[in-house]
N, C-alpha and C positions, 0 to 999 in steps of 0.2 A: 542058050548058054546059062548055066546056073552060076550062083554066086561064087562058089569055090573055084570053078574053072576060069573065072574072069580075073582072079587075083594073081599077082606075081607069085613065082614058085615058093618063096619063103613064107609068104602070107598064106598061100593055099595049103601048105603042109600044116601050118598052125591051125587054120580054120578046120581042116578035115580031122585033125586030132582032137579038137574040142567039140566036134559035132555030136558025139554020144552024150557029152555033158549038157550041151544045149538042149537036147531032146528031153532030158529028164528034169531040166530046171523048173518047169511049172509044178512038177510033183514035189520037188524039194521046197518050193515056195509054200505049197499046201502043208507040208510036214512042219516047216518052221512056224506057220500060223497056228497049227493045231498044238504044237508043243508049247509055244509061248503063251497061248491062250489058256491051256491047262495049268501051267505054272502060275499065271496071273489069277486064275480062278481060285487057287488055293488061298490067296489073300482075302478074297471075299468070303469064302467058306470059313476061314479061321475067325474073321471078325463077327460074322453072323451066327455061326453054329458051333464054333470052337473045334472045328475039324480041319486038319488032322490034330491040331492042338490049340488050345486057347492061350494066346500070348498077351492078350489084353482084355480088359472088360468089354462086354458087348456094347456097341455104340448106342448112344441115346437117340431115340427117334427124332429124325429131321435135323440132327446135328451134322456138322461138316463131315465127321468121321462116318456117320451113317450113310451119307450120300456117296462118300468114297467107297464104302463097302458095297453099296448098291451097284455102283459102276463096275467095281471089280467082279462082283458075282454075276450080274446080268451081262456085262461086256465079255466076261470070260466064257460064258455059255454061248453067246451069239458068235463070238470069234471062233470058238472051237467048232461050231457047226458051219461056220463060213456063211452066216446069214447077215445081211446088211453090213458087210465087212467094212467098206470104206467109211461110212459115217460113224460106225461104232469105233473103228480104229482111231478116227480123229478125236472122238470124245475121250477114249482111254489114254491116248497120247497126251492130250491136254491135261487130263487128271494127273498123270505122272509128272508133267512139267510143273504144274501147280504144287504138287506134293513136294517135289525137289526144292523149289524156291521158298516154300513156306516152312518146311520142316528140316531139310538137310542143309541147304546153303547157309542159314544163319549159324550153324554149328562150325563153320570153317569153309575155306575156299576149296580145298582139295576133296573131290568126291570120295576118294579112298578113306580119308580121315573123317569125313562127315557121314559116312555110310550111305551115300546117295548114288553109288554106281549102279545099283540095280534099277533105281527109278529112272536114271538117265538111259540105261539100256532099254528098258521097256518103252520109254518115250520114243526113242528113235526106231526101234523095231516096229512099233505100232504105226508110227508116222510113215514108215516104208510101205505098210499095207494100205495106207490111204492112196498111195500112187500105184502100187503093184496089183492091188486087188487080192482076192482070196485064193486064186489058183484053181485048178480043175477039180480038186477033191473038196467041193463045197456045195452048200445049198444054193448059193448065189449062182454058181456055174450051171447047176441043174435047172434052176428057175429061168435064167436068161437064155439058156440053150433051148428050153421048151417054148419060150415066148417067141424066139426067132423062127421056129418052124411052123 
């Protein structure tokens, strides 16, 4: 007896109607990771290389802004590839939390007014990857699949 047939009729129809969505959910997780990481990578690229545009001076070596750029650049690359996803996601989530409380929160309580909503969004999206992992379209999945066989 499968899961859907063991449910009452109303729940079974809901479960069977969501079955196609459930089957693609891991690939949507991978897509979310890739897109969030590429968007995050832009911040590191802009700080280090002025690409796509230089919005601030290049960070001073070993300054806090330099470490932030390093995390954004390196973390963005690793998360895009899905390599070491869980520990990297924890680090970048923490960076975004620190960035919010050091730079945005002192400017006001409301994230919309202190321009911190993107930092909060990145923080929680990356925190989700700590628990959800990288998804099937990742180097993590390829490496762990190969090690299991």
